[in-house]
VOGU-3710 file (C-alpha; in Angstrom, 3 decimals, decimal comma):
1> qvqlvesggg> 74,977/113,303/190,219  72,280/113,167/187,544  69,535/110,626/188,040  66,859/109,629/185,537  63,922/107,573/186,775  61,424/106,060/184,364  57,884/105,030/185,192  54,682/104,057/183,445  55,578/100,746/181,872  53,368/97,687/182,050
11> lvqpggslrl> 51,324/95,136/180,178  48,965/96,372/177,472  46,948/94,725/174,739  47,732/95,307/171,063  46,200/98,569/169,938  46,366/100,010/173,431  48,182/103,005/174,843  50,701/103,797/177,562  52,451/106,913/178,767  56,016/106,682/180,008
21> scaasgtffs> 57,545/109,358/182,209  61,159/110,103/183,014  61,944/112,382/185,917  65,391/113,960/186,177  67,100/115,121/189,333  70,436/116,635/190,214  70,750/118,780/187,135  69,497/121,748/185,151  67,036/119,811/183,023  66,657/122,520/180,383
31> fyamgwyrqa> 70,299/122,067/179,375  69,626/118,505/178,270  68,387/116,984/175,065  66,297/113,993/176,085  65,419/110,737/174,432  63,796/107,358/174,706  65,478/104,162/173,586  64,342/100,565/173,786  65,914/97,142/173,869  64,129/93,900/173,178
41> pgkqrelvat> 65,571/90,541/174,274  68,381/89,470/171,962  68,413/92,799/170,127  70,495/95,942/170,260  69,253/99,062/171,970  67,577/101,330/169,446  66,435/104,917/169,271  62,716/105,508/169,715  62,459/109,290/169,936  64,436/112,350/170,966
51> isrrgapnya> 63,527/115,903/171,846  65,888/118,839/171,704  66,353/121,495/174,354  63,941/123,655/172,377  61,348/120,903/172,103  61,958/119,708/168,550  61,064/116,015/168,290  62,604/113,276/166,211  61,219/109,756/165,779  62,294/106,378/164,552
61> dsvkgrftis> 60,365/105,396/161,442  58,846/102,439/163,277  56,986/104,685/165,732  56,156/107,753/163,650  52,485/108,610/163,880  52,007/106,370/166,919  54,326/107,785/169,593  54,728/111,354/170,837  57,638/112,663/172,880  57,280/115,808/174,951
71> redakntvyl> 59,041/117,579/177,786  57,961/119,698/180,714  60,998/121,583/181,930  59,189/123,012/184,962  58,776/119,435/186,207  62,149/118,129/184,964  60,235/115,448/183,106  60,114/113,967/179,627  57,191/111,874/178,424  56,565/109,269/175,767
81> emgslkpedt> 52,947/108,825/174,752  52,605/105,480/173,002  49,522/104,585/170,992  48,421/101,832/168,614  50,876/99,565/170,369  52,062/96,432/168,619  53,653/93,254/169,994  56,925/94,331/168,367  56,962/97,372/170,658  57,631/95,017/173,559
91> atyycngeri> 60,956/96,006/175,111  62,629/97,666/178,025  62,403/101,411/177,483  65,245/103,617/178,651  65,332/107,345/179,206  68,430/109,187/178,017  69,736/112,676/178,669  72,597/114,432/176,912  74,057/117,728/178,167  74,075/120,320/175,386
101> pggsvywgqg> 76,762/121,598/175,144  79,111/119,360/177,046  78,240/115,886/175,852  77,716/114,105/179,165  75,189/111,314/178,723  73,017/109,699/181,362  70,652/106,725/181,345  67,751/105,621/183,453  67,322/102,100/184,767  64,599/101,203/182,271
111> tqvtvss> 60,924/100,328/182,410  59,373/97,256/180,842  56,640/97,551/178,226  54,903/94,350/177,156  52,317/94,347/174,380  50,402/91,103/174,391  46,881/89,755/174,308
//
């Protein structure tokens, strides 16, 4: 059973920074492409960033230049460094893992990020 557990969310002022972490257990982490998604109230879940098994990142246009995704396979952990935060970044952030190859997809329970003064 694969488990993904996010941490690091909270309340931050506009322009501030946060680092989210997602720890995986019950699997060979290096076989997974990982990603971060977010969902704001009343909106659909959307892609924030992904990182391939080899560490190649991909970002939504709305976060390019502000967010950085990284992974540390030795710790079974993926990170999302968020900077220059805006109120519109407020959402629940979810960690995602997809087995490559294989296609199995797993989700974490989410962590709340609120950007407000």
